[in-house]
Residue, then its C-alpha position, 0 to 999 in steps of 0.5 A: m521474490k515471495l511475498t508473506g506478512l505484512y508490508v506498509p506503504v510509508i506515508t509522506q510527511f509533509d510541513a503546514a505548507g504541503e513540502v516533503e519533511l524528509g527527515l520525518v519519513q526516516e524517522w517513520t520508516e524506522l519506527l514501522l521496523s521496530h513494530g515488526v512489519d515484514g516489508i515497505v512501499a516506498v512512493g505508493t498510494t498511501g504515500e501520496a506518490y501521485a502528487l509528487n514530482l519525478d525529482e521528489r518522488a526519486t529523494v523519497a525512494n532513495a531515503i526510505v531504502k538508505q532508512v531500511a537498510g536490506r533488513v525487509p524488502v522494498l517495494a517501489g509504488v509506479g502510477g502515472m497516466s502513460t506507459r513512459e510515465g509508468i517507466a520512469h517511476a519504475l526506473i527510479g525504484k530500481n535506482a534507488g535499490c528497490d526490491g520490487l515494484m507495485i504497478a498499477s494500471p494507468a489512470y484516466s486513459v481507460p485502457t484495455q485489457d490488452e492495453i493494460a497487459t502490455h503496459m505491465q509488461e513493458v513497465v516489468d521488462a524496463a526495471g527488469i526486477p520482480a513486481v506486483l500488479y495493483d487492481y485498484p479500479g476505484r482509483i485507476g477506472v479499470s481492473i485487472e481482469a482474466e483476460a489481461m491476468d492470462v497473459l501476466a501470470e505467465h512473465p517471470l517477474i510478476v509475482g503477485i496481485k496485490e487485490a484492492s478492488g473490494d470484489l470478493s468474488r474476485i479471490d476465486m478467479l485469481k486463484k486460478y494462477d496459483g504457484k505463479i501469482d501470489i493473492v495480496c491482500g488490499a483491503d482492511v475490513d474484506s482481510v479476514s477473507f483474503f486470509a481465510a482463502g490463503s494469502t499470506s501477505w497484506i499491503a496495507g496503508a492503515g498498517n501505518a497506525l495499526p501495525k500491531a493490529h494488522l499483524g494480530i490479524l495475520n496471526p491465526e491465533t491472534r485474528e478473531e481478537a484483533y479484528a473485532a478490536v479495530k474493525p469499527i476503526l477499519e471502518f471508519v478509515e474505509s468509508g471515504r478519505y482514507i489517506a486523510r483518515t489514515k494520517a489522522l488515525m496516526t495523529v491520534l496515535g502519538v505521530p503527528s501526520n495530519n499535513a496533506r498535499g492538495p489535493l487532500k485536506p487534513i481531516e477536520e476536529s470532529a473526524l479526530d474526535e470520532l477517531r479517538a472513541l474508536v481508539a479507546a474502545a480497541g484498547e490494546w490493538a490500538p496503542s500508541l505509536v511512540 
C-alpha cells in the first residue's frame, strides 16, 4: 500500500442530542470525494471515534466504506487504552472492508517503547492488513521513538507513520527508515516543512473544511499561494479545540457540523464570527463546500 495525496479523517455528524446522524456521515463522505481527496480515514480522531462505542464505530466504518465503494483507499482509525481494545478496533476496520489501519499508541497507560512496539505488532498481526502508525503524544502521552521504530519499520505491513507531534526535528529521525516507512504529514501549519522534506501524503483533519486549500498546498505549483491564504485559518484551528473548530469551520463554509459529542461542546458564536472573517480573507482558497 503506497500512501499518496490527501487523506481526510471524516468527521462524525451528530444531532443536537449527540446521536450519530449516519446519513449525514455518508453525505459528507460523498462530498469529500467530489472535492477530489485521495483517501479517507474512517473513525479517526477528527471523527470523534474515541466517543463512539464499538457498535457505533462499526456502523460508521461500514457506512463510510460502503459510500466510498472502492473509489479511494480507506484507513480505519485504531485507538483504545489496551491492546485488546486496539485489536477490537482493528478488526472492526478489517471487517468493514477498510484497506488499512491508522494506529495510535494506547492512551493513559504511558507504555514504554518496547511495549509500544509489541502493542503495534499485535494489533497489525491480528488484522493482517497494512497499517500507518499515528504519533500524537499531545493526545496519547508518549511518542513513538527510534527504539520502537527500529522494530516496527521491519514489519512488512507497517507502511507509514502519521507524524503529528509538532516536533519537526523528528522528520530527520524518521528519514532513517526511508524505503520502509513513509513519513505522512500530520500537521497543518507545519505542513510545508513536511513536503519540503519529501513527504507526499497528508492525513489532515482540517481537510474536511479546506479540501481545495489542502490539495493546493500539496501541489508544488500552488503551494505558496494556497498556504499563505489559509495559514491564519490553520493557526486558529490548531491553537485549541481542534475538532470543534474544524466542525465550526465546516459550518461557516456551508455544511452544518457544529454539534459534537461530550465532553466536546459546540463553538460559541464569537469564534464563528472570527472564522467568518478568516474565511473571507482567504478568498478562493476557502470556498463554500456545497
